[in-house]
LUMNULO-970164 format. One record per atom (N, C-alpha, C, O): z, y, x; residue in one letter. Coordinates in steps of 0.2 Angstrom, whole numbers, plus 5000, padded with zeros to 4 digits. Atoms other than C-alpha are relative to their C-alpha. Example, Ala and Ser with C-alpha at 12.3 -4.5 7.8 and 13.67 -1.06 7.14 Angstrom:
500049945004a503949785062a500050065004a500350055009a499949944996s503649955068s500350054996s500450114999s
END
This chain:
500450044995m513458945651m499350045002m499050064997m500749974998r511859005661r499549944999r499649895003r500450065001i510458885655i499350035001i499150084998i500749994999v508658885660v499649954997v499749894998v500450055004v507358805648v499350015003v499050075002v500750004997l505658765656l499549974995l499549914993l500450025006g504358755642g500250044994g500850034991g499949965006a504258875627a499649974994a499550014989a500350035006g503358755615g500549984994g501050024994g499650025006t504058675599t500749985002t501250004999t499350024998v505458585608v500450055004v501050065002v499749954996g505858715621g500350064996g500850084997g499849945004g505858855608g500649984995g501150024994g499450025004s507058755596s500649995004s501250015001s499450014996i508258715610i500250075002i500850085002i499849934998a508258895616a500450044994a500950074995a499749975006s508658955598s500749974999s501150014997s499350035001l510058825596l500550035005l501150045004l499549984995l510858875613l500250084999l500850105000l499849935001c510759065608c500550004994c501050044995c499550005005l511659025592l500749985002l501250005000l499450024997h513058945603h500250055005h500750045009h499949944996r513059115613r500049985007r500450005011r500150014993h512459045629h499450055003h499050074999h500549964997s511459145642s499349965001s499449925006s500650054999v509659075641v499450045003v499250105001v500749984997t508059105652t499549954998t499749894999t500650055001i506459025646i499450025003i499250075004i500649994996v504958995656v499449964997v499549914995v500650035003d503158955650d499450035004d499450095005d500649984997a501458965658a499550044995a499150084997a500449965005d500759035641d500350064998d500950064996d499749935002m501059225639m500150014993m500650044991m499950005008e500859205620e500649974998e501049994994e499450035002n502259085619n500650045002n501150044998n499449964998i503459195629i500050064995i500650084993i500049945004r502959345618r500349984993r500750024990r499850025007r503259245602r500849995000r501250004996r499350014999i504959185609i500450065000i501050074997i499649944999n505559355614n500050044994n500550084993n499949965006e505159425597e500549974995e500750004990e499650035005t506159295588t500749995002t501249984998t499350024998i507759255598i500150045007i499750075010i499849964995d508759345611d500149965007d500649945009d500050034993v508259265628v499650045005v499350095003v500449974995r507559315644r499449965001r499449905003r500650035000g505759265644g499650015007g499550075009g500449994994l504659235660l499449964999l499349904997l500650045000t502859185662t499849975007t499850015011t500250034994g502359065675g500149925000g500349904995g499950074999s502258885681s500649975001s501049995006s499350024999a503858785679a500049965007a500649945009a499950044994s503358685695s499950045006s499850015012s500149964994q503158835707q500750035001q501150054997q499349984998s504758875717s500150084999s500750094997s499949935001s504459065716s500250024992s500650064991s499849995007v504559055697v500749984998v501050014995v499350035001l506058945697l500550055003l501150065000l499649954997f506859065709f500150064996f500750094995f500049945004q506459215698q500449984993q500850034991q499750025006a507159115683a500849995001a501249994996a499350014998g508859095692g500349935000g500849924998g499750075000v508958905693v500549995005v501049945003v499550014995g510058915708g500750014998g501149985000g499449985003s511458985698s500149974993s500649994990s499950035007a511158885682a500449954999a500549905004a499650055002d512358775674d499649944998d499849884998d500450055003l510958675666l499350025000l499150084998l500749995000c509058665668c499749954996c499849894997c500350055005l508058585654l499250015001l499050064999l500750004999a506258545659a499649964994a499649904994a500350035006v505358515642v499350034999v499150044993v500749985001t503558565645t499649944997t499949894996t500450065003g502158455638g499749955005g499349915003g500350044994n501758375655n500649975003n501050005006n499550044997d502858235661d500150015007d500750025010d500050004993e502458255679e500350075002e500750085007e499749934999v502858445679v500750004998v501150035002v499350005002n504458415670n500549975006n501049995008n499650044995i505058285683i500050045007i500650055010i500049964994v504558395698v500450064999v500850085004v499649945002a505258555690a500849995000a501150035003a499350015001a506958475686a500249985007a500850005009a499850024993s506958395704s500150065004s500650075008s500049944996m506658565712m500650044998m500950075002m499449965002s507958655701s500649975002s501150015004s499450034997k509258525706k500150025007k500650035010k499949994993a508858545724a500150085002a500450095007a499949934999m508858735722m500750034998m500950084999m499349985001g510658735716g500249994992g500850004991g499850015007a510658695697a500549954999a500449895003a499550055001k512258605692k499849934997k499949884999k500250065003r511358485680r499250024999r499050074997r500749995001a509458455678a499849944996a499949884998a500250055004v508658365664v499250014999v499050064998v500850005001a506758315662a499849964994a500049914993a500350035006r505858275646r499449965002r499049985006r500650044998v504658125648v499849974994v500249954989v500350035006y503458055635y499849925002y500049884998y500250064999a502757905644a500549955002a501049975006a499550054999p503857745644p500149985008p500749965010p500050024993v503457705662v500550045004v500850015009v499549964996f504557845669f500749984999f501250005003f499350025001r506057765661r500149935001r500649905000r500050074999d505657585665d500249995007d499949995012d499750014994l506857535679l499749945004l499849935010l500350064997s505857375682s499550025005s499349985009s500649984996t504457465690t500250055006t500050045012t499849954995f505257615699f500550054997f500550064991f499549965003d506857725697d499850075001d500050105006d500249934999y506057895695y500650055000y500750105004y499449965000q507757975690q500450015006q500550065008q499650004994r508657925705r499650035006r499950065010r500549984994h507157955717h500050085000h500050115006h500149935000f506958135711f500650044999f500650104999f499449965000g508758175710g500250034993g500550084993g499949975007v508758215691v500549974996v500649914997v499450035004d510258195680d499849964994d500249914993d500250045006r509358135665r499250004999r499050064999r500750005002l507558085660l500149994992l500349944990l499950005008l507558125641l499449994997l498950024997l500650015005s506358045629s500150024993s500649984990s499949985007l506258135613l499849944995l500249934990l500250055004e505357985605e500549945000e500649914995e499550064999h506657855612h500650024996h500949984993h499449975004l508057965605l499949994993l500449984989l500150005007t507257975588t500049934998t500349914992t499950075002a507057785588a500749985000a500849944995a499350025000l508857765592l500350024994l500749984991l499749975006e509357875578e499849964994e500249944989e500250055005l508257765566l500349945000l500549914995l499750074999a508957605573a500750004998a501049954995a499350005002r510657665570r500149994993r500649964990r500050015007g510357685552g499849934997g500049914992g500250075002i509557515551i500549955001i500749914997i499550054998r510857415561r500750014995r500949964993r499449995004h512357495552h500150074999h500150115004h500049935001p512457665543p500750035003p501250005002p499449974997g513657775553g500149975007g500650005010g499950034993s513557665569s499750045005s499350085004s500249964994l513357735586l499649965005l499949915007l500450034994a512057685599a500050055006a499750105005a500049954994v512257765616v499749975006v499949975012v500450044995e510957665626e499850055006e499850045011e500249954995n510457835634n500650015005n500450045011n499549984995l512157855642l500049955006l500249975011l500050064994a512057685652a499349995002a499249935004a500750004998r510157715655r499749934997r499349905000r500350055003g509757585642g500349935000g500149884997g499750064999d510857445648d500549984995d500749924994d499550025005l512257455635l499950034993l499650084993l500049985006e512557485617e500750014997e501149974999e499449995004v513957545606v499949994993v499550024990v500050025007h514157465589h500650014996h501250004999h499550005005e515257505574e500049944995e499449934993e500050055004v515757355564v500650004995v501250024997v499550015005v516757335548v500249934999v499849894998v499850075001v517857175547v500049994993v500450024989v500150015008t517357105530t500349934998t500349924992t499850075002e517956925531e500649975004e500649995010e499550034996e519356815537e499649955005e499649895005e500350044995k518356755552k500549995006k501050015006k499550034995k519056675568k500350065005k500850045008k499749954996g519356845577g500550044996g500950084999g499549965004v520456915563v500749975001v500849915000v499350025000g522356905565g500349985006g500849965007g499850024994k522356865583k500150065005k499650105004k500049954995p522856975598p499350005004p499149945005p500750004997l521257035607l500049965007l499549935008l500050044994k521856945623k499949934999k499749895004k500150085001q521756775615q499349994997q499149934996q500650015003l519956805609l499549985005l498949955004l500450024995h519156775626h499350034999h498849994999h500749975001l517756905623l499649995007l499949995012l500450004995p516256895634p500150055006p500450115004p499849954995a516456975651a499650075000a499850125002a500449945001g515057105647g500150044994g499750084992g499849965006v515957175632v500750035000v501150005003v499349975001r517357295629r500150024992r499750044989r499849985007m518257315612m500250075001m500750095004m499949934998g518257505612g500650034996g501150054998g499549975004s519257575597s500149964993s499649924991s499850025006i520057525581i500150054995i500550104996i499849955005n520057625565n500349974994n500049924991n499750045005r521257575552r500450064996r500850094998r499749965004a521857675537a500050085002a500450115002a500149934998g521157835543g500250025007g500150085010g499749984993k521957825561k499549965005k499449905004k500450034995t520857785576t500450005007t500750055009t499850004994w521457725593w499649955005w499349915002w500350054995i520857635609i500349935000i500949935000i499750075001a521057445607a500449985007a500149995012a499650034995g522357365618g500049924999g499949894994g500050075000a522657185623a500449974995a500349914992a499550035005e524057155610e499850024993e500149994988e500249985007d523157235595d499749944997d499349905000d500250055004k522757115581k499550034995k499650094992k500549975005i521157145570i500249984993i500449924992i499850025007e521457155552e499450024995e498950054997e500649995005l520257155536l500050074999l500550114998l500249935002g519457325533g500050045006g499850105006g500049964994d519657385551d499350015002d498849985001d500749984997r518157475559r500150005007r500550045010r500050014992l517857425577l499450035003l498950035001l500649984995t516857495591t500049955005t500549945009t500150054995i516157365602i499550035005i498950055003i500449974995i515357415619i499749945004i500149905007i500350054996g514157305629g499349995000g498950034996g500750015001k512457225631k499949974993k500349944990k500250025007r511557185614r500249934999r500549924993r499950075002a511656995615a500849995000a501049954996a499250025000d513556995620d500350044994d500850014991d499749975006v513957125606v499849964994v500349964990v500150035006d513057025593d500449935000d500749914994d499650064999t514056865599t500750024997t501149994993t499449985002v515656965596v500150024993v500650014990v500049985008k515157035579k500149944996k500449954990k499950065004e515056855573e500749984999e500949954994e499350025000m516956845576m500350044994m500950024991m499749955005f517256985563f499650014993f499950034988f500449985006c515757005551c499749944997c499449895000c500350065003a515156885538a499250015000a498949965000a500749995000d513356965538d499750015007d499250045007d500349984993a513156975557a499349965001a498949995005a500650044998n511756845557n499550004994n499049974994n500549995005v510856895541v499450045002v499550095005v500649974998k509056925545k499850064996k499850054990k500249955004i508457095540i499250015001i499050025007i500749995000g506557125536g499950085001g500150114997g500149934999v505957295543v499250015001v498949975005v500749984999v504157365541v500050075003v500350125000v500149934997i503757515553i499350024999i498849985001i500749975001a502257625548a499950055006a500250105006a500149954994g501557705564g500249975007g500849965008g499850034994g501457625581g499950055006g499850035012g500049954995g501557785591g500649995005g500949935004g499450014995e502957805605e500649994996e501049944998e499450005003t504357825592t500049934996t500549894997t500050075003g503757665582g500049955005g500449905003g499950054995y503557565598y500750005002y500949945003y499350004998h505257615604h500549974995h500949934997h499650025006l506057575587l499949925000l500449884999l500250085000a505157395587a500449975006a500649925005a499750034993s505757365605s500750004999s501049955001s499350005000i507557415601i500249944995i500749914996i499850045005l507557305585l499949925002l500149884999l500250074999e506757145593e500649965001e501049975006e499550054999g507856995592g500149964994g499849974989g499950055006p508556865580p500250034994p500150004988p499749975006r509356985568r499550044996r499650054990r500549965004f507757075563f499349975000f499149955005f500750025001g506057025557g499650065000g499650094994g500349935000v504957175562v499249994999v498949955003v500750005001v503157205556v499850085001v500150124999v500249944998l502257355564l499350024998l498949985000l500749995003m500757435555m499750065004m500050115005m500349954996e499557535566e499350004999e499049954999e500750005002r497857595561r499550005006r498949985005r500450004994d497157615579d500049935003d500549915006d500150064997r496457455586r500249995007r500549945009r499850004993k496657495604k500850005001k501149975005k499349995000r498457545601r500349934998r500949915001r499750075002c498757375592c500049955006c500549915006c500150054995d498157285607d500650015005d500949975008d499449984995f499457385618f500649974997f501149945001f499450015003l500857355606l500149925000l500649905001l500050075000a500457165604a500249975007a500549925007a499850024993s500557145623s500650025002s500949985007s499449984997h502157235625h500649984995h501249994998h499550025004l503157175610l500049934998l499549904995l500150075001k503556995610k500249974994k499949924992k499750035006h504456965594h499850054994h500250044988h500249965005t503557095583t499349984997t498949975001t500650015003t502157065571t499650064999t499850114996t500449945000v500857195574v499449994996v499049954997v500650015005v499557225560v499650075001v499850125001v500549955000n497957335562n499950024993n499450004989n500149985007s498157425545s500350075000s500750105003s499849935002d498257605538d500650004995d500549984989d499450005004a500057625531a499950064995a500450064990a500049945005t499457785521t499749974994t499650014989t500350025006r498557675509r500449954996r500649904999r499550055004r499557585495r499749935000r500249885000r500350075000a498357435495a500249965006a500449905006a499750034993n498857405513n500749985000n500949935003n499350025000l500657415510l500249944995l500649904997l499950065005e500557295495e499849935004e500149885003e500250064997e499557175506e500549985006e500549925007e499550024995e500857175520e500749994997e501249985000e499450025004r502257145506r500650055002r501150025003r499549954999v503157305509v500550004995v501150024996v499550005006g503957285492g500649955001g501149964998g499450054999s505057135499s500450025006s500849985008s499749984994a505557235515a500750024998a500850064993a499349975001d507457275517d499950075002d500350114999d500049934997v506957435527v499350015001v498949975004v500649974999f505357535527f500150065004f500450115002f500049944996v505157665541v499350035001v498950005004v500749964999a503757795541a500150045006a500550095006a499949964994s503557855559s499350025003s499250015009s500749984998m501757915559m500050085003m500550115003m500149934997g501158085567g500150054996g500450114998g500049955004e501058185552e500650004995e500749944992e499550005005d502558235540d499849984994d500149944990d500350015007e501458225525e499949934999e500049904994e500250085000n500858045529n500749964999n500749914996n499450035000n502657995532n500350004993n500649954990n499749995007i503258065515i499649964995i499949934991i500450035005m501857995505m500049925001m500149894996m499950074999a501957825513a500749974998a500849924995a499350025002s503857825510s500050004992s500449954989s500050005008v503557865491v499749944998v499949914993v500350065002e502357725489e500449945002e500449904997e499650064998a503457605498a500649994995a500849944993a499450005005r504957655487r499749974993r500149934990r500350025007d503757635471d499949925000d499949894995d500150075000i503257455477i500649965000i500649904998i499450045001g505057405479g500449995007g500949955007g499650004994a505657425497a500750024999a500850074996a499349995002k507557425497k500250075003k500550115000k499749944997t507957565510t499450035003t498950005006t500649964997i506657705515i500350055005i500850095004i499949954995m506757805531m499450035002m498950005002m500649964998a505557935537a500150055006a500750085006a500049954995l505158045552l499850064997l499250064995l500249935003v505158225546v500250055005v500850075006v499949954995s504958365559s500150074997s500550104999s499949935002r504758515548r500750014996r500849984991r499349985003p506458595543p499950024993p500450004989p500149985007d505758665527d499949944995d499849954989d500150065005y505458485520y500749974999y500749924995y499350035000a507358445522a500249994993a500549944991a499750005006h507758485504h499649964995h499849954989h500550045004v506258385497v500149925000v500149894995v500150074998v506458215505v500549964995v500349904993v499550035004g508058165495g499849994993g499949944990g500250015007k507258195478k499449955000k499249934994k500650055000l505758085483l500249935001l499849885002l499850064999g506857935486g500049975007g500149915008g499950024992i506957935505i500750005001i501150055001i499350004998d508657875510d500250035006d500850065006d499849974994q508657945527q499450035003q498950005005q500549974997a507558075535a500250025007a500850055008a499849984993v507658095554v499550055003v498950055003v500349954997s507158255563s500050005007s500650005010s500050004993p506658245581p500450065003p500750065008p499649944998r507258425583r500750005000r501150015005r499350015000e508958385577e500349955005e500849965007e499850054996v509058235587v500150025007v500650015011v500049974993v508658325604v500550055000v500850065005v499549955000a509758465599a500749985001a501150005005a499450034999k511258355597k500149975007k500749975010k500050034993q510858275614q500150065005q500550055009q499949944995v510758445623v500750034999v500950045005v499349975000l512358505616l500549955004l501049985006l499650054996g513158345624g500050015007g500449995011g500049984993y512558415641y500450065002y500450075008y499749944998l513458575640l500849995002l501250004998l499350024998t514958515650t500050035007t499650065010t499849984993s515758555667s500349955004s500549905001s499650044996g516558475682g499649935001g499049935001g500350064999p516158285684p499749974993p499349924994p500350035007v515658265665v499350025000v499150085000v500749995001i513858235663i499850014993i499450064991i500150005007s513858215645s500649984996s501049944998s499450015004k515058205630k499749994993k499350034990k500350025006t514658115614t500649984995t501049934997t499450015005r515958115599r499849934997r499349924994r500150065003l516157935592l499950014992l499649984989l500149985007s516358015575s500250074998s500550105003s499949935001e516458185567e500750014999e501050065001e499349985001e518258165561e500549985005e501150005005e499550034995g519058065575g500050045007g499650095007g499949974994e519658125592e499749965006e499849995012e500350044994l518757995603l499350025002l498950034997l500749984997s517258035614s499849955005s500249925009s500350044995v516157935625v499850065006v499450105004v500249954995l516058035642l499649965005l499849905007l500350024994e514858005656e500250045006e500150105006e499749964994l515658055673l499749985006l499649925008l500150014993d515058075690d500649995004d501150025003d499450014996v516258005703v499950035007v499450025011v500149964994a516458125717a500449975006a500949935005a499750024994p516958085735p500750025000p500950084999p499349995000g518858075737g500350004993g500950024993g499750005007a519158055718a500549955000a500549895003a499550055001p520757965714p499849934997p500149884999p500350075003a519757835704a499849955005a499749905004a500350044995t519057775720t500549965005t500349925010t499550024995e520757735729e500349934998e500649905003e499750065002h521257575719h499549954996h499049984994h500450045005v520457425710v500250024993v500750054992v499949985007l520357455691l500749984997l501050024994l499450025003a521857355687a500650045002a501150044999a499449964997r522957465698r499950084999r500350125001r500149935001l522157625692l500450034994l500450004989l499649975005e523357735683e499650044994e499750114995e500449975005l522257775668l500550034994l501049994993l499649985006p522957875653p500049944995p499549914995p500050065005e523457755638e499450004996e499149954995e500650005005q522057815627q499350025004q499050065003q500650004995c520657795641c499849935001c500249895004c500250074998l519557645643l499350015004l498950055001l500750004997i518157625656i499649954998i499749894999i500550055003a516757545647a499549975005a499349915004a500650024995a515457535661a500050045006a500250105006a500149964993v515057585679v499349995002v499049935002v500750004998i513357625684i500050015008i500150065010i500050004993h513157585703h499349985002h499049935001h500750004997e511457615712e499549984994e499049944996e500550015006g510557615695g500149944996g499749944991g499950065004f511257455688f500750014996f501250034999f499449995004a512557465674a500349934998a500049884997a499650065002k513957335671k500750024997k500950074998k499349995003v515557315661v500549975006v500449925008v499650024994p516857315676p500649954998p500849954992p499450045001g518257195678g500650035004g500550085007g499449974997g520057225684g500050005008g500350045011g500150004992d519557185703d499550045002d499450055008d500549964998d518157305703d500250075003d500850095001d499849934998i518257465713i499450054999i498850045000i500549955001i517357625708i499950045007i500350055010i500249974994q516357705722q499850074999q499550084994q500349935000p515857885726p499349994999p498949955002p500750015002g514157915718g499949964994g499349964991g500150045006d514457795704d500050054994d500250104994d500049965006t514257855686t500549954995t500349894995t499650045004v515657795674v499950024993v499950084991v500049985007v515557785655v500749984997v500949924998v499350015002a517257805648a500150024992a499850074990a499849985007l517957805630l500750045001l501250015003l499449964998v519357945630v500250044994v499850064990v499749965005a520458025617a500150075002a500250095008a500049934998e520358215617e500750025003e500750075007e499349984998s522258235620s500149985007s500550015011s499950024993v522058145637v499450015004v499349995010v500649994996a520358205642a500050035006a499750015011a499949974994k520858325655k500349965005k500149965011k499750044996e521958205663e499549945003e499549935009e500550064998a520658065663a499450035004a499350005009a500649974996v519258185670v500250015007v499950005012v499849984994s520358235684s500049945005s500049955011s500050064996l520358055691l499349995003l499349965008l500750014997f518458075695f499850065004f499250065006f500149944996e518558245703e500149995007e500649955009e499950014993g518458265722g500750025002g501050064998g499449984997s519958285733s500050085000s499550115003s499949934999r520658465732r500350025007r500550085007r499749994994a521458445749a499750055005a499950065010a
END
């Protein structure tokens, strides 16, 4: 694939290096000549010096024939404009990295739709999702970014003879906003059908809005309503996003931030989080906030060293599970020895996301549900004249191992019903088995007549 990366900083450089390892043709652009020189010396890419928001530079970089353009400079506005221009100039896919939450807040303005960008990517939000995944259920998958924040995917292990066990799914009367995605039993995984009965030990994939998903989880899990105490050290964008994701009846969240002004912002934007103006790098402060009784301690401050030291102190005080943000790859072999249960690297998180964008045709992104299974979550553009637009969903001849989990129409996502009709320009989130992926994708391609 031909890929253009706009921005040769830490994020852009690591993305370019990853893409080169996967043998893609990469052009990287940066306004700083020194960054381009450094990149050219270390990896096999075509480097250009210039502003990512100038049409002449984008033309020279070849965005018109690019399969994917990634705008990841340090400036949100430059990234949005550059990605928008690249899309208009002919790039098949254009993704812009943004830092400020306002650019992803659909309640104020839909920047993504207005500028014609395929994805607004927040490294901090993705990192928070990775941390949240480990807190909610180890190994569970959250794909809020696929449905622009409206939907979640949870994995649940059936642990008790609850009311949902032993009955066909069609008799459970699940909320309209929820889909039972897949069932894993004795090492075999398949997409759930109306006649399937849930058994003890099954691992279920549930798709829908968070409140609806939590309601369904109560049908199968004994501990669905057990409250989990979480202390987050660091109220930067990652800590803020993590607290926002966890807010709700299942989690009691305390957020420690040493900057008073930032505390005021956090307190005004987080309704169910206790915000404390305190330095989490000091053991006395951790003890004062009773970190020792926390179920989970998350260190998400700006410096790796601070995160590691705070994690070690929290473990020594008695916190049950320790998680930390660790950016430097050379620290990877150290964290486990220090009692940190999970270290999350923003570079690895964004790398995994970028690899999901290396798709063709109507497929915008592809995310594997698990490493060993053959089920994937596909995000698909619906082209004019696509077979999927010809009938209501109930009459659409989908492959057996294909489930339409959500439809995004004019910026709003919903779990569709049998009487709904998919329209050209919609985005569909589908759960698909690898064996029928080609057949399923063809339903969303334009007419070849």
